[in-house]
C-alpha positions in Angstrom: -53.6 -28.9 104.9 -55.6 -30.6 102.3 -53.7 -32.4 99.6 -55.3 -30.1 96.9 -53.2 -27.1 98.3 -49.5 -27.0 97.4 -47.3 -25.1 99.7 -44.2 -23.3 98.6 -41.7 -21.9 101.1 -39.1 -19.3 100.0 -36.8 -18.4 102.9 -34.2 -15.6 102.3 -30.8 -16.9 103.4 -28.7 -14.9 105.9 -31.6 -12.9 107.5 -30.5 -11.1 110.6 -31.4 -12.8 113.9 -34.9 -11.9 115.1 -35.7 -11.6 118.7 -39.3 -13.0 118.9 -41.2 -15.6 120.7 -41.1 -18.8 118.5 -44.5 -19.9 119.7 -46.1 -16.6 118.6 -44.4 -16.8 115.1 -45.6 -20.3 114.8 -49.2 -19.2 115.6 -49.0 -16.5 113.1 -47.9 -18.9 110.3 -50.6 -21.4 111.3 -53.3 -18.6 111.2 -52.1 -17.6 107.7 -52.2 -21.2 106.5 -55.7 -21.8 107.9 -57.0 -18.5 106.2 -55.4 -19.6 103.0 -57.0 -23.0 103.2 -60.4 -21.6 103.9 -60.1 -19.2 101.0 -59.3 -22.0 98.6 -61.8 -24.8 99.1 -61.1 -26.1 95.5 -57.4 -26.1 96.1 -54.6 -23.9 95.0 -51.1 -22.8 96.1 -50.0 -21.1 99.2 -46.5 -19.3 99.4 -44.7 -18.3 102.5 -41.7 -16.0 102.1 -39.3 -14.3 104.4 -37.2 -11.2 103.5 -35.4 -8.2 104.9 -36.9 -4.8 104.2 -35.0 -1.6 104.4 -36.6 1.2 106.3 -36.0 4.9 106.5 -36.6 6.5 109.9 -36.6 10.2 110.9 -32.9 10.0 111.5 -32.0 8.0 108.3 -31.6 4.4 107.5 -32.5 1.8 110.2 -31.5 -1.8 110.4 -33.6 -4.0 108.0 -36.9 -5.2 109.3 -37.8 -8.8 108.9 -40.9 -9.6 106.8 -42.9 -12.8 106.6 -45.3 -12.7 103.7 -47.9 -15.2 102.6 -49.9 -15.4 99.3 -52.5 -17.8 98.1 -53.6 -18.6 94.6 -56.8 -20.4 93.9 -57.0 -23.1 91.3 -59.0 -22.1 88.3 -62.7 -22.7 88.6 -64.0 -24.7 85.7 -66.4 -22.9 83.4 -70.1 -23.8 83.7 -71.7 -25.6 80.9 
């Protein structure tokens, strides 16, 4: 990542164990980071967060789903003039 992009990571403690391929999860996070980098050529901030999300199914509450979310915020573009 370029030095003009700050990365913030917010990991929710005590998430339930997830049964997933670590290489696929890593690739998803890399893709999110590359997309954020490409969207912010002048720099900015990228945040990666994890959380548990409660879901309702047809038979009532289900175990919480795990969520990975990324956000990017561009640096302000200087006004022309």
